[in-house]
C-alpha positions as CSV (number, residue, x, y, z in Angstrom):
1,X,-1.3,146.3,-164.3
2,X,-3.9,144.8,-162.1
3,X,-6.2,146.9,-160.4
4,X,-4.6,146.2,-157.1
5,X,-1.3,147.3,-158.0
6,X,0.6,150.3,-156.6
7,X,2.2,152.7,-159.3
8,X,4.8,155.0,-158.0
9,X,6.5,157.1,-160.7
10,X,10.3,157.1,-160.9
11,X,13.2,158.3,-163.0
12,X,11.8,156.6,-166.3
13,X,8.5,158.7,-166.0
14,X,7.7,160.1,-169.4
15,X,6.5,163.7,-170.0
16,X,3.6,164.5,-172.1
17,X,4.2,167.3,-174.4
18,X,0.9,168.9,-176.1
19,X,1.4,170.4,-179.2
20,X,-1.3,171.9,-181.7
21,X,-2.0,168.5,-183.6
22,X,-0.7,165.9,-181.5
23,X,0.6,164.5,-178.1
24,X,4.5,163.4,-178.3
25,X,6.6,162.3,-175.2
26,X,10.2,163.1,-174.1
27,X,11.6,162.1,-170.8
28,X,11.6,163.8,-167.7
29,X,14.8,166.1,-167.1
30,X,15.0,167.2,-170.8
31,X,13.5,170.6,-169.5
32,X,16.5,173.0,-169.0
33,X,15.8,176.5,-167.6
34,X,17.7,179.5,-168.7
35,X,20.1,181.0,-165.8
36,X,18.1,183.9,-165.4
37,X,14.6,181.7,-164.5
38,X,16.6,179.3,-162.4
39,X,18.2,181.9,-160.3
40,X,14.8,183.8,-160.1
41,X,13.1,180.7,-159.1
42,X,15.4,180.1,-156.3
43,X,15.2,183.8,-155.1
44,X,11.5,183.3,-154.8
45,X,11.8,179.9,-152.9
46,X,14.8,181.9,-150.5
47,X,12.3,184.8,-149.7
48,X,9.5,182.4,-149.1
49,X,11.7,180.4,-147.0
50,X,12.3,183.2,-144.7
51,X,8.5,184.7,-144.9
52,X,7.3,185.9,-141.7
53,X,3.7,185.8,-140.1
54,X,1.4,183.2,-139.5
55,X,-0.2,183.0,-142.6
56,X,3.2,182.5,-144.2
57,X,4.1,179.4,-142.3
58,X,2.6,177.0,-144.7
59,X,4.0,178.5,-148.0
60,X,7.5,179.0,-146.3
61,X,7.3,175.2,-145.6
62,X,6.5,174.4,-149.2
63,X,9.6,176.8,-150.2
64,X,11.5,174.1,-148.1
65,X,10.5,171.4,-150.0
66,X,11.2,173.1,-153.3
67,X,14.6,174.4,-152.1
68,X,15.2,171.0,-151.5
69,X,14.1,169.5,-154.9
70,X,16.7,172.3,-156.2
71,X,19.7,171.1,-154.4
72,X,19.6,173.5,-151.1
73,X,19.0,170.5,-148.6
74,X,21.5,172.1,-146.4
75,X,20.0,175.6,-146.5
76,X,16.8,174.3,-145.5
77,X,18.2,172.0,-142.6
78,X,19.8,175.3,-141.1
79,X,16.8,177.2,-141.3
80,X,14.5,175.0,-140.0
81,X,16.1,172.9,-137.1
82,X,16.0,175.6,-134.6
83,X,12.3,176.0,-135.3
84,X,11.5,172.6,-134.0
85,X,12.6,173.8,-130.4
86,X,10.2,176.7,-130.3
87,X,6.9,176.0,-132.2
88,X,5.0,173.7,-130.2
89,X,1.8,173.5,-132.6
90,X,1.6,169.8,-133.6
91,X,0.6,170.6,-137.1
92,X,3.1,173.4,-137.6
93,X,5.8,170.7,-136.0
94,X,4.7,168.1,-138.6
95,X,5.3,170.7,-141.8
96,X,8.9,171.2,-140.0
97,X,9.7,167.8,-139.4
98,X,8.5,166.4,-142.6
99,X,10.9,169.0,-144.7
100,X,13.7,168.2,-142.6
101,X,13.2,164.6,-143.5
102,X,13.0,165.3,-147.2
103,X,16.3,167.5,-146.7
104,X,18.3,164.3,-145.6
105,X,17.8,164.3,-141.6
106,X,15.6,161.2,-141.5
107,X,16.0,161.0,-137.5
108,X,13.0,163.8,-137.6
109,X,10.6,160.8,-138.5
110,X,10.5,160.0,-134.8
111,X,8.8,163.8,-134.6
112,X,6.1,162.9,-137.0
113,X,5.7,159.4,-135.2
114,X,5.4,161.3,-131.8
115,X,2.3,163.2,-133.1
116,X,0.9,160.4,-134.9
117,X,0.9,158.4,-131.7
118,X,0.1,161.4,-129.4
119,X,-3.2,161.3,-127.4
120,X,-3.9,164.8,-128.7
121,X,-5.9,164.6,-132.2
122,X,-4.8,167.9,-133.2
123,X,-2.1,166.8,-135.5
124,X,-2.9,163.2,-136.3
125,X,-4.2,164.2,-140.2
126,X,-0.8,166.0,-140.8
127,X,1.4,163.5,-139.2
128,X,-0.3,160.9,-141.7
129,X,0.1,163.0,-144.5
130,X,3.8,164.1,-143.8
131,X,4.8,160.2,-143.5
132,X,2.8,159.6,-146.7
133,X,4.8,162.3,-148.4
134,X,8.1,161.2,-147.1
135,X,7.5,157.5,-147.6
136,X,7.2,156.8,-144.3
137,X,4.6,155.1,-141.9
138,X,5.9,156.1,-138.5
139,X,4.3,153.5,-136.3
140,X,2.5,150.9,-138.2
141,X,0.2,149.9,-135.4
142,X,-1.1,153.7,-135.4
143,X,-1.2,154.2,-138.8
144,X,-3.6,151.1,-139.0
145,X,-5.8,152.5,-136.1
146,X,-6.1,155.5,-137.7
147,X,-6.8,153.8,-141.1
148,X,-9.7,151.8,-139.4
149,X,-11.6,154.4,-138.0
150,X,-14.0,156.5,-140.4
151,X,-15.1,159.3,-138.3
152,X,-12.4,161.4,-139.6
153,X,-12.3,160.6,-143.1
154,X,-9.5,163.0,-143.9
155,X,-7.2,161.3,-141.3
156,X,-8.8,157.8,-142.7
157,X,-7.8,158.8,-146.0
158,X,-4.3,160.3,-145.2
159,X,-3.6,156.8,-142.9
160,X,-4.3,154.7,-146.4
161,X,-2.3,156.9,-148.4
162,X,0.8,156.3,-146.2
163,X,-0.1,152.5,-145.6
164,X,-0.8,152.6,-149.7
165,X,2.7,153.7,-150.5
166,X,4.2,150.7,-148.0
167,X,2.1,148.4,-150.6
168,X,-1.0,147.7,-148.5
169,X,-3.3,146.6,-151.2
170,X,-6.4,147.2,-149.0
171,X,-5.7,150.7,-148.5
172,X,-5.3,151.1,-152.4
173,X,-8.6,149.6,-152.5
174,X,-10.2,151.8,-149.8
175,X,-8.9,154.8,-151.8
176,X,-10.5,153.8,-154.8
177,X,-13.7,152.9,-153.2
178,X,-13.7,156.3,-151.8
179,X,-12.8,158.0,-155.0
180,X,-16.0,156.0,-156.6
181,X,-18.7,156.4,-153.8
182,X,-17.8,159.2,-151.8
183,X,-18.7,163.0,-151.7
184,X,-17.0,166.5,-151.3
185,X,-13.8,166.7,-149.6
186,X,-13.6,163.0,-149.5
187,X,-13.7,162.7,-153.5
188,X,-11.1,165.4,-153.6
189,X,-8.4,163.8,-151.1
190,X,-8.9,160.2,-152.9
191,X,-8.1,161.9,-156.0
192,X,-5.2,163.9,-154.9
193,X,-3.8,160.7,-153.4
194,X,-4.7,158.3,-156.7
195,X,-2.8,161.0,-158.8
196,X,0.3,160.3,-156.5
197,X,0.0,156.5,-156.2
198,X,-2.4,155.2,-158.8
199,X,-2.2,153.7,-162.2
200,X,-3.7,154.3,-165.8
201,X,-6.7,151.7,-164.2
202,X,-7.9,154.9,-162.4
203,X,-8.3,157.1,-165.1
204,X,-11.4,156.4,-166.0
205,X,-13.0,156.3,-162.6
206,X,-11.5,159.8,-162.1
207,X,-13.1,161.0,-165.4
208,X,-16.5,159.6,-164.2
209,X,-16.2,162.0,-161.1
210,X,-15.6,165.1,-163.1
211,X,-19.2,165.6,-164.2
212,X,-20.5,165.6,-160.6
213,X,-17.7,167.6,-158.9
214,X,-19.6,170.0,-156.4
215,X,-16.9,172.7,-156.7
216,X,-14.4,174.0,-159.0
217,X,-11.8,173.3,-156.6
218,X,-12.7,169.6,-156.3
219,X,-12.9,169.4,-160.1
220,X,-9.5,170.8,-160.3
221,X,-8.2,168.3,-157.9
222,X,-9.4,165.4,-160.0
223,X,-8.2,167.4,-163.4
224,X,-4.5,167.3,-161.8
225,X,-4.9,164.0,-160.7
226,X,-5.6,162.8,-164.2
227,X,-2.6,165.0,-165.6
228,X,-0.4,163.2,-162.8
229,X,-1.4,159.7,-164.6
230,X,-0.9,160.9,-167.9
231,X,-4.2,161.6,-169.5
232,X,-4.0,164.4,-172.2
233,X,-7.3,165.9,-171.1
234,X,-6.5,166.2,-167.8
235,X,-2.8,167.9,-168.6
236,X,-4.7,170.5,-171.1
237,X,-6.9,171.3,-168.1
238,X,-4.1,171.7,-165.6
239,X,-2.3,174.0,-168.1
240,X,-5.7,176.2,-168.5
241,X,-5.9,176.0,-164.6
242,X,-2.9,177.9,-164.3
243,X,-4.7,181.0,-165.7
244,X,-7.6,180.5,-163.1
245,X,-8.7,183.6,-161.2
246,X,-9.1,181.5,-158.3
247,X,-5.7,181.3,-156.4
248,X,-6.3,178.2,-154.7
249,X,-6.9,176.3,-158.4
250,X,-3.9,178.2,-159.9
251,X,-1.8,177.0,-157.0
252,X,-2.6,173.5,-156.9
253,X,-2.1,173.6,-160.5
254,X,1.5,175.0,-160.4
255,X,2.1,172.8,-157.7
256,X,1.3,169.6,-159.9
257,X,2.7,170.7,-163.0
258,X,6.2,169.7,-162.4
259,X,5.3,166.1,-161.1
260,X,3.0,165.7,-163.9
261,X,6.1,166.5,-166.2
262,X,4.5,169.4,-167.9
263,X,7.4,170.8,-169.8
264,X,5.2,172.5,-172.1
265,X,4.3,174.8,-169.2
266,X,7.4,176.4,-168.5
267,X,6.5,179.7,-169.9
268,X,3.4,180.0,-168.0
269,X,5.2,178.7,-164.8
270,X,8.1,181.7,-165.3
271,X,5.2,183.8,-165.5
272,X,3.8,182.7,-162.5
273,X,7.2,183.8,-160.6
274,X,5.5,187.2,-160.3
275,X,2.0,185.9,-159.2
276,X,0.7,188.5,-156.4
277,X,0.0,185.0,-154.4
278,X,3.0,184.0,-152.5
279,X,2.2,180.3,-152.1
280,X,1.4,180.7,-156.2
281,X,4.9,181.9,-156.8
282,X,6.5,179.3,-154.6
283,X,4.5,176.2,-156.3
284,X,5.5,177.7,-159.8
285,X,9.2,177.9,-158.7
286,X,9.1,174.3,-157.3
287,X,7.5,173.2,-160.8
288,X,10.5,174.5,-162.7
289,X,12.9,173.1,-160.6
290,X,11.3,169.7,-160.5
291,X,11.0,169.7,-164.7
292,X,14.8,170.2,-164.7
293,X,15.3,166.8,-162.4
């Protein structure tokens, strides 16, 4: 593939499975959970969806995402639709609308577009990120304006991600440039994006940023991006990160274990269904259901 091409993983993604002596390949979807494990994963997600309290808002949204993956989109729509009438926080509305879109209510893209184009900047980043996650751009002109500015680099990068997923090669080039030359959180976000839209040409640039990663969390993001692109060392690191004492690292490792096709990590992910952290449990359940797809 050329450096400026966009790669999006599809149904033919291969899972890299590590053994003691070699790396073997199997098709995604070959993982079959036993009935008890699948039932427990669904139970974790259904409890997570209904979790109350301000700190549980985003874990509940993550549970909605995972339930849709598992085939429970109607349950997600029933639970989340009323919340758009009561929650006025723009960031929260983006999370709710995003998961309704993912669950099949595509008309809710208009909610994301409304936040993206609002004069209030509070929800701009969340709107751009959410549109990226559901393969939409909302208002192309507004998204390009957010991409053009660099005062808020997170917004710049999330807008770049949404545009890149629509085939904007200039946006892809920009994200790669931030990975190469950026610092701190900018590198973390660029790595996260490239793990989802990049190709094998991005593996070496990602590896080059491991040595100067300023925090363990940023290093983990880079490792997980490498795993998403099929790098064996990245997959080993992702599996190791599932055992991290750092809750954020452990949770993000579970988040990407499914999309990276790490079928060999089912035992660890199953154990994580009892993790003391709600979001970690939810992400482990999501990964398990994703591995069955």
